[in-house]
C-alpha positions as semicolon CSV with decimal commas, in nm:
position;residue;x (nm);y (nm);z (nm)
1;M;1,971;4,229;-2,324
2;D;1,630;4,062;-2,327
3;Q;1,385;4,237;-2,095
4;R;1,306;3,912;-1,912
5;I;1,674;3,859;-1,834
6;M;1,705;4,220;-1,718
7;N;1,407;4,177;-1,485
8;L;1,554;3,859;-1,334
9;T;1,897;4,017;-1,290
10;S;1,751;4,327;-1,126
11;S;1,543;4,114;-0,890
12;I;1,845;3,914;-0,770
13;E;2,049;4,235;-0,731
14;K;1,799;4,354;-0,471
15;V;1,970;4,100;-0,245
16;I;2,315;4,028;-0,388
17;V;2,555;4,324;-0,398
18;G;2,828;4,366;-0,658
19;K;2,819;4,017;-0,812
20;K;2,677;4,089;-1,159
21;D;2,918;3,844;-1,323
22;V;2,817;3,563;-1,085
23;I;2,447;3,638;-1,136
24;L;2,478;3,626;-1,515
25;K;2,661;3,293;-1,500
26;L;2,388;3,153;-1,275
27;I;2,126;3,269;-1,525
28;S;2,332;3,115;-1,809
29;A;2,314;2,776;-1,637
30;L;1,938;2,819;-1,591
31;L;1,891;2,897;-1,961
32;C;2,082;2,581;-2,055
33;E;1,892;2,350;-1,818
34;G;2,221;2,293;-1,638
35;H;2,300;2,230;-1,273
36;I;2,530;2,467;-1,089
37;L;2,781;2,430;-0,807
38;I;2,871;2,738;-0,603
39;E;3,191;2,695;-0,402
40;D;3,340;2,936;-0,153
41;V;3,413;2,988;0,215
42;P;3,114;3,011;0,452
43;G;2,931;3,340;0,482
44;V;2,987;3,504;0,142
45;G;2,627;3,472;0,020
46;K;2,609;3,138;-0,163
47;T;2,274;3,036;-0,016
48;Q;2,143;3,394;-0,036
49;L;2,216;3,396;-0,410
50;I;2,009;3,083;-0,465
51;A;1,735;3,199;-0,229
52;S;1,706;3,525;-0,422
53;L;1,677;3,330;-0,747
54;S;1,406;3,113;-0,590
55;R;1,194;3,414;-0,496
56;S;1,239;3,562;-0,844
57;L;1,102;3,253;-1,022
58;N;0,751;3,114;-1,004
59;G;0,849;2,749;-0,960
60;K;0,859;2,496;-0,679
61;F;1,179;2,523;-0,478
62;N;1,288;2,264;-0,223
63;R;1,588;2,294;0,006
64;I;1,774;2,012;0,174
65;Q;2,063;2,059;0,414
66;M;2,323;1,800;0,315
67;T;2,437;1,687;0,659
68;P;2,629;1,359;0,720
69;D;2,312;1,182;0,840
70;I;2,108;1,260;0,524
71;M;1,985;0,940;0,355
72;P;1,923;0,890;-0,019
73;S;1,553;0,846;0,056
74;D;1,541;1,202;0,191
75;I;1,640;1,320;-0,155
76;I;1,475;1,082;-0,401
77;G;1,190;0,951;-0,184
78;F;1,092;0,593;-0,099
79;T;0,817;0,337;-0,150
80;M;0,606;0,182;0,122
81;I;0,308;-0,051;0,139
82;N;-0,028;0,122;0,152
83;Q;-0,206;-0,047;0,442
84;T;-0,544;0,006;0,274
85;T;-0,472;-0,121;-0,078
86;G;-0,175;-0,346;-0,006
87;E;0,014;-0,188;-0,299
88;L;0,347;-0,008;-0,307
89;E;0,307;0,368;-0,281
90;Y;0,574;0,627;-0,368
91;K;0,649;0,896;-0,113
92;P;0,829;1,186;-0,284
93;G;1,162;1,320;-0,159
94;A;1,303;1,670;-0,182
95;A;1,399;1,623;-0,550
96;I;1,038;1,640;-0,668
97;C;1,044;2,009;-0,755
98;N;1,164;2,251;-1,022
99;F;1,464;2,382;-0,833
100;L;1,649;2,183;-0,568
101;L;1,890;2,360;-0,335
102;A;2,143;2,110;-0,199
103;D;2,309;2,322;0,066
104;E;2,667;2,228;0,165
105;I;2,656;1,927;-0,063
106;N;3,003;1,805;0,030
107;R;2,909;1,758;0,394
108;A;2,680;1,468;0,299
109;S;2,812;1,113;0,276
110;P;2,915;0,973;-0,065
111;K;2,608;0,746;-0,049
112;A;2,375;1,044;-0,025
113;Q;2,567;1,234;-0,291
114;S;2,535;0,944;-0,534
115;S;2,155;0,961;-0,513
116;L;2,177;1,283;-0,714
117;L;2,350;1,123;-1,014
118;E;2,042;0,996;-1,199
119;I;1,826;1,300;-1,132
120;M;2,100;1,534;-1,255
121;E;2,165;1,339;-1,575
122;E;1,828;1,187;-1,667
123;G;1,578;1,411;-1,489
124;Q;1,407;1,109;-1,336
125;I;1,408;0,877;-1,035
126;S;1,418;0,499;-1,076
127;L;1,299;0,326;-0,762
128;D;1,169;-0,027;-0,699
129;G;1,098;-0,090;-1,065
130;S;0,917;0,238;-1,126
131;T;1,032;0,558;-1,295
132;H;0,927;0,897;-1,164
133;V;0,988;1,182;-1,410
134;L;1,085;1,515;-1,259
135;P;0,900;1,833;-1,362
136;K;1,050;2,071;-1,617
137;P;1,240;2,286;-1,580
138;F;1,451;2,104;-1,320
139;M;1,776;2,234;-1,179
140;V;2,005;2,135;-0,893
141;L;2,170;2,433;-0,726
142;A;2,436;2,315;-0,483
143;T;2,662;2,504;-0,247
144;Q;2,996;2,369;-0,134
145;N;3,261;2,472;0,114
146;P;3,625;2,426;0,007
147;V;3,735;2,066;0,057
148;E;3,997;2,174;0,310
149;T;3,715;2,287;0,540
150;Y;3,651;2,062;0,841
151;G;3,387;1,793;0,790
152;T;3,374;1,787;0,409
153;Y;3,394;1,505;0,153
154;H;3,531;1,523;-0,199
155;L;3,259;1,501;-0,464
156;P;3,328;1,209;-0,701
157;E;3,447;1,289;-1,053
158;A;3,125;1,152;-1,207
159;Q;2,919;1,395;-1,004
160;M;3,145;1,695;-1,067
161;D;3,109;1,627;-1,439
162;R;2,731;1,650;-1,408
163;F;2,750;2,004;-1,281
164;F;2,711;2,227;-1,582
165;M;2,908;2,505;-1,420
166;K;3,101;2,584;-1,104
167;I;3,130;2,942;-0,981
168;N;3,281;3,124;-0,684
169;M;3,133;3,419;-0,497
170;G;3,447;3,583;-0,359
171;Y;3,468;3,843;-0,084
172;P;3,297;4,180;-0,138
173;T;3,488;4,506;-0,170
174;S;3,480;4,755;0,117
175;E;3,206;4,960;-0,052
176;E;3,000;4,650;-0,130
177;E;3,028;4,528;0,228
178;M;2,897;4,861;0,353
179;Q;2,593;4,819;0,126
180;I;2,542;4,467;0,263
181;L;2,536;4,602;0,617
182;E;2,280;4,865;0,518
183;R;2,055;4,608;0,351
184;T;2,061;4,372;0,650
185;E;1,979;4,642;0,904
186;F;1,606;4,573;0,881
187;G;1,614;4,195;0,834
188;N;1,692;3,938;0,569
189;P;1,736;4,113;0,230
190;V;1,583;3,812;0,052
191;Y;1,243;3,948;0,153
192;F;1,308;4,258;-0,056
193;I;1,194;4,034;-0,344
194;E;0,819;4,032;-0,297
195;N;0,702;3,879;-0,627
196;A;0,834;3,642;-0,891
197;V;0,943;3,812;-1,214
198;L;0,945;3,502;-1,436
199;S;0,702;3,211;-1,468
200;L;0,790;2,853;-1,556
201;E;0,658;2,918;-1,906
202;D;0,890;3,218;-1,937
203;I;1,186;3,001;-1,842
204;R;1,094;2,729;-2,092
205;N;1,051;2,991;-2,366
206;L;1,391;3,142;-2,288
207;Q;1,551;2,797;-2,298
208;D;1,395;2,735;-2,640
209;E;1,529;3,067;-2,769
210;V;1,881;2,989;-2,645
211;R;1,879;2,660;-2,837
212;K;1,821;2,856;-3,160
213;V;2,137;3,066;-3,119
214;A;2,369;2,994;-3,414
215;V;2,721;2,852;-3,378
216;V;2,929;2,845;-3,698
217;P;3,181;2,564;-3,769
218;Q;3,481;2,784;-3,686
219;V;3,352;2,844;-3,334
220;R;3,253;2,480;-3,287
221;K;3,608;2,381;-3,381
222;Y;3,743;2,638;-3,136
223;I;3,538;2,474;-2,859
224;T;3,665;2,126;-2,946
225;D;4,024;2,254;-2,968
226;I;3,999;2,395;-2,617
227;V;3,855;2,072;-2,480
228;R;4,108;1,850;-2,656
229;S;4,390;2,063;-2,519
230;T;4,285;1,957;-2,169
231;R;4,317;1,590;-2,265
232;D;4,648;1,601;-2,450
233;S;4,852;1,781;-2,184
234;E;5,112;1,599;-1,975
235;V;5,011;1,801;-1,668
236;V;4,656;1,661;-1,665
237;T;4,541;1,336;-1,505
238;L;4,177;1,373;-1,612
239;G;4,073;1,596;-1,902
240;V;3,734;1,730;-2,006
241;S;3,481;1,472;-2,128
242;P;3,245;1,514;-2,426
243;R;2,980;1,610;-2,171
244;G;3,202;1,906;-2,091
245;S;3,237;2,012;-2,454
246;I;2,857;1,997;-2,492
247;A;2,823;2,211;-2,180
248;L;3,067;2,471;-2,316
249;Y;2,880;2,474;-2,648
250;K;2,547;2,538;-2,472
251;A;2,692;2,791;-2,229
252;A;2,841;2,997;-2,511
253;K;2,494;3,013;-2,668
254;A;2,349;3,141;-2,340
255;V;2,619;3,408;-2,311
256;A;2,549;3,524;-2,666
257;F;2,175;3,537;-2,597
258;I;2,222;3,736;-2,277
259;S;2,446;3,973;-2,474
260;G;2,163;4,032;-2,721
261;R;2,298;3,829;-3,013
262;N;2,158;3,529;-3,199
263;Y;2,504;3,396;-3,282
264;V;2,812;3,295;-3,081
265;V;3,151;3,464;-3,115
266;P;3,483;3,333;-2,974
267;D;3,474;3,585;-2,690
268;D;3,156;3,419;-2,561
269;V;3,344;3,091;-2,539
270;K;3,646;3,249;-2,368
271;Y;3,427;3,429;-2,114
272;I;3,250;3,119;-1,987
273;A;3,510;2,844;-2,049
274;G;3,675;2,859;-1,707
275;S;3,347;2,822;-1,517
276;V;3,234;2,532;-1,736
277;L;3,559;2,337;-1,769
278;A;3,787;2,394;-1,468
279;H;3,598;2,173;-1,221
280;R;3,608;1,881;-1,468
281;I;3,989;1,877;-1,483
282;I;4,225;1,697;-1,245
283;L;4,583;1,817;-1,263
284;S;4,879;1,588;-1,204
285;A;5,132;1,667;-0,932
286;K;5,342;1,840;-1,196
287;G;5,036;2,036;-1,313
288;K;4,953;2,155;-0,961
289;T;5,310;2,275;-0,919
290;K;5,308;2,458;-1,252
291;Y;4,955;2,602;-1,259
292;N;4,834;2,574;-0,897
293;T;4,467;2,536;-1,002
294;S;4,280;2,391;-1,297
295;G;4,130;2,735;-1,356
296;E;4,475;2,879;-1,422
297;F;4,544;2,587;-1,656
298;V;4,229;2,667;-1,857
299;N;4,332;3,033;-1,872
300;R;4,669;2,926;-2,010
301;I;4,495;2,731;-2,288
302;L;4,272;3,028;-2,372
303;N;4,570;3,262;-2,386
304;T;4,780;3,040;-2,616
305;L;4,525;2,871;-2,844
306;P;4,465;3,050;-3,177
307;V;4,129;3,228;-3,185
308;P;3,925;3,203;-3,507
309;M;3,871;3,522;-3,701
310;Q;3,531;3,687;-3,647
311;R;3,461;3,744;-4,014
312;Q;3,127;3,881;-4,128
313;E;3,022;3,549;-4,278
314;M;3,044;3,391;-3,932
315;V;2,738;3,579;-3,817
316;Q;2,520;3,547;-4,125
């Protein structure tokens, strides 16, 4: 594993106990310039995970609590007349940063949620005839409570598709929970991270290196076969879009890079596919009865679809 990735992982683990898999997936999204959605019940460390990432990176982080009264202007900013010059002047919103934490995103109204669509896809804000380009890197890190929780709204399909990856924290084991209690005895564990371990330049360099990871035709076909299987099934109402196949392609590169390889193998694709694809799929009533969740449906595809041979020429 690259030393920079090891340093970032170790920094986050000063706060987050026993979630190495979740941390590596979060870093994978960062390396691919992708936005990430973290869904789980309240109190399992979703915001702490993002806060620990924020203290580990030397970039500008903004946080906005997505309550029902949040307006789009709070996120993207607004223009007003400068009383001195008489000209329109842009007042930045929370999105003008490198990393935007949208906490409890599904508690905000659909109108506020929709203000994130352009910034997540284009990396810019179009307002009153002017375009404001966001700094790079830029990443939206959103937390979400399950939709059955009181006071939540469903995220629209178009917005779910813009999230590069969706992950779940899960409850800690008994031993992990004991460690959590020990770490919180003297205050918020986030403050255990005193200094950033990566600069913005480090992040951009890592992103460039991930782009250079090789993917041979056999693995590319494997990715498209997985995606097309989500579209052709009778138990699916909405399958994975080409944006999803691109995301899986990029994510597999990040997994290979984190694993210390400059080429992708099928196991990289299988490891990350559920986190990249499941939230983009809507099962039919029959599909929900048969598979319960879209994640289980993706696992079924991975377990039945032929895996290409990892011959030596694939990695040369």
